N, C-alpha and C positions, 0 to 999 in steps of 0.2 A: 966210803963207797956210795952211801945213800945221798950224801951231799953232792957227789959228782953226778948221780942220776937226776937229782933234782935240778941241778944247774943245766944239764943237757935238755931236760924237758922244758925248762924255762926258756932256753935259747931257741928251741924249736917253736915254741908258742910265739916268741917275739918275731921269729922269721916269718911264720905264717901270717901274723898280724901285719908285718911290714909289706908282705906280698899283696895282701888284701888292700891295704892303703894305696899301694902303687897302682893296682888295677883300678881302684875307684878314681884316683887322680888322672889316670890316662883316659878313662871314660869321660870324666868331667872335661878334660881338655878337648876331647873329640867332639863333645856336644857343643861347647861354647866357642869353638874356633872354626875358621875356614868356611864361612857361609857360601862364598863364591864357588869353592870346590864342591861343596855339597849340592849346590844348585845344578852344576854341570853333571854330577853323578846321577842326580835324580832324573834329569832330562835324558841322559843316555839309557838308563834302565827303563824308563817309560817308553822310549822309542823302540828298544829291543823287544819289550813285551808286546807292543802294538804290532810290530812287524811279524812276530811269531803268530799272533792271532789272525792277521791277514793271510798269512801262508796257510794256517790251519783252515781258515774259511774257504780258501781257494780249493784245497784238496777235499773239503767236505761237500762242495757243490757237485752236481751230477757231471758237469763238463770238466771237473778238475782232475779226473783220471783215477779216482779212488773207487774200487769196487767192493771193498770190505764193508763200507757203511751200509750199502744197499742190501747186503745179505745178513746183516746182524740185527737181532731183536733186542740186544742189550740197551740200545738207545731208547727204545720205547719203555723198557723197564725203568731206566734212569729218569725219563720224563715223568712217568707216573709216580715214582718215589719222591721226586722233587716237588710235585704238586701236593702230594700227601703231607710232606714236611711243611710246606708253606701254609697249608690249610690248618694243620695242627698248631703251628706257631701263631697264626692270626686268631684262631679260636681261643687259644690260651690267653693271648694279650687282651682280647676283647672281654673275656670273662673276668680277667683280673681287674680291668678298668670298670666293669659293670658293678662289681660288688662295692666299689668305693666312689662311684661317680657323684652320688648325691652329696656326700660329705666334702668332696673336693671342689666341685664347680656347680653344685646345685644352687637353687635360688637362695637357700640358706647356708651355702657352703663357704669354704675359705675364700675362693675367688668365684663369685657368681658369674655364670655364663651369659646372662641376658645382655650385658654390655658388649661382649664379643659378638653375639648374634646380631645385635642392632648395628654394630659397625660393619659386619659383613653385608647386611642388607643395604646399608647406605652406600658402601663402596661398589657393590655389585648388584644393581637393581634387578629384581627377579623378572621384570617384564621385558628385559633385553632380548632381542631376537638373536639366536645363536646360529641359525642356518644362513650364513652370509658367505657366498663364494669369494667375495673380495677379501674378507678376513682370512679365510682358509688359505687362499693362494698367496697372499702377501706375507703372512707370518704364521705358518701352521703351529709352531710350538706355542706361541702366545695365544692362539685361538684355542688350543687344547686346555691350557691353563685357565683361560677365561671361562670355558665351558664348565670346568670343575668348580670354579668359584661361584658361577651363577647357579649351578645345580645345588650347591650347598646353601646359597642364599635363598633359593626357592623353598628348601626344606624348612629353614628357620622362619620364613615369612608365611608359610602355610598356616592358616587359621589365626594369624596375628592381626591385631588392629593397629596397623602402621599409620601414624599421623604424619603426612608429608610436611605439615607446617612446623613440626617439632622433630626434625630428623635425628637429634642428638639425645633427647631425654624422654622420648615416648615410652621407652621400656620401663621407666620408673612407675608409670601409672598402673593401677590395679586393673586386671583383666586384659593386659596387653597380649596374652596368649603364649608367652615364653615361660613354660612350666617345665618341671622335671620330667614330665612324661615324654617330651621330645628327646631328652637324653637317653632315657631307658628304652624308648622305641628304637633309637639308633643302635644302641647296644644289642637289643634283641635281633634287629635286622642283620647286623654284622655277624652275630653268632649263628643265625640260621643260614646265612650265605656261606660262611666258612665251613659249617657242617655239611652243606650240600656239595661244596667242592671236594671235601674229604670223601664223602660217600661215592660221588661220581668218579673220582680218581681211582678209588679202590675197586669199584664195580666194573670199570672199563676192561674189556677183554676182547681178544681177537676171535673169541668163539662165537661172536654174534653172526658170523657168516658174511659172505660177500653178495648175497642176494639183495633184492630190492628192499625187503623189509629190514634186513640187517644194516644196509647202508643208511636207510632212513632213520633207524634207531640211533645209529652212531652220530649222524648229523644232529639229531634232536638233542641227544644227551650232551654232545660237545658244545652246542650253542648255549644250553642251559648252564654248563660248566663255566664258559667264558663270562656269561652274565653274572653268575654267582660270585666269581672271583672279582669282577669289577665292582659289584655291589659291596662286597666285604672290604675292598680297598677304599672305596669312597666313604663308607661308614667310619672306618678307623681314621681316615684323614680328617673327617669332620670332628670326630671326638678328640683327636690330637690337637686340632686348632683351638677348640673351646677349653681344653684342659691346660693350655698354655705351659707354664713352667713345670707342671707335673709330668708332662710327656715331652720335655725338651731334650731327651737323651738321644744319643747317636742311634741306638737300635730302633727307636720309633720311626725315624726317617728311613732307616735302612729297610725296615719291614714294608713300608709303603713303596719304596723304590723296587724292592725285589718282587712284590706283587704286580706292579705295573710291567716290569720286564718279563714276567712269567705269563702274561696274557696270550702271547702267540703260542706258547706251549700247551695251553688249554684248548686250542682249536682242535676240531675233530679230523680224523683221517689224515694225519700228517705223514708224509713219506719218511722213511728212515734216513734218506740222504739229506733231508732238510734239518734233522735234529741237531747235528753237531754245530751248524751255523746258528740255530736258534738258542742253543745253550751257551754260546760265546758271551752274550751280554751278562749272563749270570757269573761266568768266570771273571769277566772284567769287574763286575760289582764286588765279588769276593776279594779280588786283588786290590781294588781301590780301598776297601774297608780296612784290610790288614796293613797294607803298605802305607796308607794314609795315616793310620794310627801311629805307626813308627815315625813318620815324617813329622807329625805334630809334636811328638815327644822330643824329637831331635831339634826342631827349629824353634820351639818355644823358649829354649834356654832356661828352663825351670831349674832352680837350684836343687830341688828335690830329686829330679831325675839325674841331674849332673852329679850329685853326691851319693846317688844310689840309696836314698832314704825315702823315696816315694812310697814304697810298699810298707814302710813302718806305720803310715797313716791310712793306707788304702782300705784295709779291712774294717777300720773304725768309722770311716767317713763315706763308704761306698753307698750309692743311692738305695740299693736293695740288698741289705746284708744277708748272707747265707747263714745256715744254722751252725756251720763250723767256723764262721768269721771270728767268733770270740776266742777260739783256740788258735787260729792262724795269726791273730793280732799279737799273741804272746810268744810267738816264735822269736828266737834270737835275731839280732840285727844282721848277722852274717848270712843267714838264709834269705832274708829280705833283700840284701844286696845282690845275691845270686839271682833272685827273681827278677830284679830290674835288668840285669845283664841278659837273662834269658828272654825277656820281653823284647829287647832290641834285636837279639839274634833271630828270633822267630818272626818278628814283624817286618824286618828290613831285608836281610839277605835270603832267608829261607822262604819268604813269600813268593819270590820269583820262581821257585821250583814247581809251583802248581801249574805252570805253563808247559812243563815237560810232558812228553807223551809217554805214559806208563807202558804202552805196548812195546816200545822200543827197548 
């Protein structure tokens, strides 16, 4: 009797193992085959999402026929909470970089930043005039990028003894002006600006009144909030550039992108009917991040993801290990294989559900 039970348990274990191997082989075949079909699927899904966003934008505008948005205050609450979240995230990221910036990219750090700063100054001369209508009208996107680069170059060049005769190695000389104080000042300015956005987003209230003083106060605080968010973004952008490989992660770029897209949301006295349209770029950014992560795993044809063994090494090699990573790394391979499958399910098909209207 015991031998029969032992044989049954062994057969069930072998059956479960064979099912797991079959699932892994099917996932591997799905990842490494049919790139043309996957390209068509990606284009169709992207077109459907963009069409949904355009329809949602039409109904969100005042002439779109939607009266529910103009009578709802939940959009204002969503806007304030989103600004608070961005401010807290930017503040945390800047503080985390501040405490280790000298050791990473200081003048005596692992990768000294003066070479990057000198290259920025050489490629984007600080004396360039930015207020040129021809540049603005010809290519606005490139003009904005040039403004950001020149402003960063002006910060690095401020107080420096730039020798135009030696544009490549002037930063090697003593007294060039590129010291660690520029890095710490950037971190401090970014922290102060992020904290200002946090305070102004929390303190914003409709109780200021609609009188002249109330409107003036809202306009003043809103203008300061936009400027603070822009300053926090520019400071972190400059820090990310000089930190090079230490801030080359996906979420560093995503933080800067989210802050830039949130600038219209920081404007004062926004009508409720505008907020759904202004929140759409954030929705597209979230969709791009999640869906793009799944696409990269799918199209990379990495044998680790194909064989569902990527999570076996993830907790050991992740850039910022968590306190429970040591325990998660020692979980059995079967759970790690389920994590790989769950990552594909969440990042590819389930990501499209965020475009659905929860009210319906």
